[in-house]
N, C-alpha and C positions, 0 to 999 in steps of 0.2 A: 521601289526605292521606297526603303526604311525612314520614315520621319523619326527626327530626335529625340531620344528620350525625354529632353528638356529642350521647351523653348529657347531660344539663341539671347531673351529679353534678361529670364531667371539665370542665366548662368552668367552673365555681365551684375546685374544685380548681387550673386552670390560672389563672382571675382572682388566688384567692389568694395565688399563687408569684410575679404578677408585681405585686402592691402591696407583697408581704414583700419581693422585691426591689429594688423601688426604696425602701423604706426602708433596705435596709442598703447602697443606692449611697454615697460618699462626699457629705457634704452643708456646707453652709458651717459653720465652726466656729462654736459658740456661746463659745468660750474669747475674753476680751478680748485684744486683740492692741495688743502696743508695738514700737515702730521704732528701729532707729538706723542707725546708716552703715555700720562696718564690723566686722567677725569679732571681734577684741579684746573690744570694747566690749558686744559681743552676749554673749559666752561672761559677762563680769562680771556683767551682767544678769541673764542665767538663772539664776546664783548663788544671786539673791536672792529673783528672779520663782521659781523652781523648777519646778512644775508646775500652777501658778493663772494662769500669763499665757503668753500664747503671745511670744518675741522673733521677731523678724525684722529681719535686718540686708542693708541696700539692698546693697550691694557684694557681690560673691562673694569666698570666700577662693579668695587666693591671684591675684586682682586687684591692680590698683594703682589705688586710691584717686582719684589726682590724672586718671587720662584716666578717671575714670567718668563714663558716660552715662547718665541716669535715662532707664528703659525703662516702657511703657504699664503691667505688672504695678504696677513703684514707686510709679505714683502710687493703685494699687488700693488697695494696702499702706496709704499714709497715710490713706487716705480712711475706712480699717474701725480704723483706731489711735486709742488714747486719749492715749498719750505718744508724745513722740520724742524721745530720750535723743541730745543733737547732743553732739560733743565740743567745737565752736568752736575756734574760733584758725586760722579758713581752712580748717578740714578737711572742712567740706560747703559748699564756694560753691554748692553747684545749691539748697540748701535751701530759700531762700525762694521763687523759682520754682515747686519741687515743690510746696509746701504751698499755694502760689496754686490751682495746677492741680486740687490734689486737695479744694479745695474743703472741707474738713472744720473747723468753726467750732469742734467740739468738741474737738479736736487742742491739748494743750500741749505745748510745749517746753522741754525743762531744759536746758540749757546746762552740760556736766559740769564745765569748765574755768574756769567763774565764779569770782570770789576765790582762785583760784590763783597763784601768781607766775607770769607768761609768759618764758621765756628766748626769744633771738633778735631783740627789738624793735632792737636797733642796726643788724643786716642789712634789716629789713625793718620797716613800719608794724604789721604782723598779729602776728610774733611765730611760734614754733615749734609746732606742736601738738602733738608727739609727748608730751605730757605722761605717761602711762601707763607711758611706759618708765622712770619712778622708781617703783618700788612704793608710796612715801606719797603720792603723787598719787591711784595707784589707789584707797586707802586713804579718802581723801577723797569721789572718785567712788563707792564701794558706800555711802557714807552719805548721799551725795544721791539715789544710787539707791532704797534703802530707804525715806528720808523722802516721794519722789515717787511709789511702787509705795502705798504706804500711804494715801496723800491721795486715788490716786485708786480705791484699792480698800478702803477701810477695813474688810471683814468679814475679809480675810485680815492685817489688821497685824501682828497676832500670829506669823504663820506668817514674813512676811517678816521682821520683827525677829527672830528665833530663824536664818535661813539669814544674815541679815549676821552676827550676831554669830560662827556656827561659820566664814563665810566672812575675815571681819576678821582672828580667830585666825591663818586657814592664810596670809593674806598678812603679818601679822607675821612667821608663821617663813619666810615665805618672802625675805623682804627681810634678814631678821636671816641666813640662810644665802648670799643672794648676796654681803653684807657680808665674809661669810668664806672665802668663794672666790675672790674680789676679792685678799682681803691676802693670799692665798698668794702672789700673783705679786708678785715685787721691785719694788719702786717703778720702778726706772728700767727696767723692762718695760711699765708700764702707758700705753704709748704706741699709739694704734688709727686707722687708716684706714679710712673707711668710704665706701662708693659713694653712698649718700642720706643727706640732710639730716637725720637722726631721732635724733640719739644723744645729745644733748645733756644729755637730764637724766639719761639712764641713766651716763655720765660724770660728772658733775655729784654723783651721790647717793652712788656706787661710787668715786670718787678713782681715775678712768681720766685722762687726758689725751687728749682729743679734737682729732686733728691735721684741718684743712681739709677737709671732705667733696667726694668730687669732683663729685657733682651735687646744686646748692640746688632746694628744692621750686620749682617753676614755672620753672626755668629750663633752656635747652638744654645736651646734653652736653657736657662741658669739650672747649675743643679743644687742638691740640696742644701749642700756646705753654701753656696750665694745665700738660697732661701732665709737660710737659718741667719744669716749677717743682716739681710735685709731686714727680716724679722727684729731684730734687735735693735739696728739702726733706727728703724720705724717707731719703735716704743721709746730711745732716747731723745729722739728727734720733736718726739710727743704729733708725728704728721697725721694729719686730720682723714685724709682719703687715699684710695689707691684710683687709678683709670687703665681701663683697658681700650683698646682702640678696634676701631671696624677693622675686618680681616684678618684678624687673630682671636686663636682661642682665649677665651676670659678665664676658663677654670683656674691657672694659676694663680692670678690675681684676685679670682676670687676668693682662694684658699688663703691667701696672704692675708687678706681683707677680715675672713672668718679668724684665721690663727691671733690677729693683734688686735681685735676687736674694732676695728675702724670701718668707714662708711666705704664702700664699693659702688663705682659709678662706671657703666659700660659703653661701648660704642664711642666715644671719642672720633672723629675724623682727620686724618692728615693725608694719607696718601691716596685715598679715594672719596670721592662725593656717596652721598648714601644717594635713597630710590624715595624718600618721601618730598614733598615739596619744600620742607624746612630745608634739606641737607640736599639736595640735588642741584649745588651752585655754588660757586666759592664763598661768595659771602653769607648765604644760607648756615654751611657750614662751620664758617666761623662764628657766626654768632650761635649755633648751637651749641658748638664747643665751649666757647664763653660761658653762657648761660647754666650749663652744666656745671662746671668748674664752679662759680657762685653759688650756687644752687648747695652743693654740699662742703664748702671749703669756709664759707660768710658765717 
């Protein structure tokens, strides 16, 4: 009779290690999932959701959401999600098809901009989607987020309420700080030219004059004739600076600044967070934007 190649005790040890190893391997998360579109919204939601809910943003940070095409993994995220927090106002044109492909009948969509004043409808029927650049609108977003999370996950209602109250105070402090910073700029210097049509809410809330943007959402890059008109207008209005935004090629704005002899500032953040400690949160990006504007306009 042949002896086994390995003693039974060794085989049992090996088997137990395999089983324990399988148990230690990454498994499907049991944490509930909610999904949103862009990274600034994801950060706002995380401030309320804390560690009770996994928050997934579909559009990677640093990407242009206007050129975003859903991927197979995005369908999977929606299939696993309890909630989808949409900004609305045309920010998520892909959403209806994506939800259909996900086939998640339990998914509830919350449109954060519903009930708020939408600017820019005189330019197009949809309006300007960038409401979160006015901190007052973000405060309204947080209240809706807290309400939706509490309805979806009632066992954690008190936790969400506490997080929301703390974050709302931070946002109120942020709003006051931005106002104080912008007020330090002489009124005649508060004219800005931007590349991307995103800053109407910020300008209205914080008393800036927004000169016609170079690129309107969903339109082609400006023509040579458009740039010539803008160059003349900048000189007539004595604009002090032009700004480009993260996620967009700064070449045209840089050339415009060179041709007019005014200051050029790049990497304002609107549709995306940055990847530095000072720009990887909503509050951080708003402070960074404000500080840069004050630096070049004051």
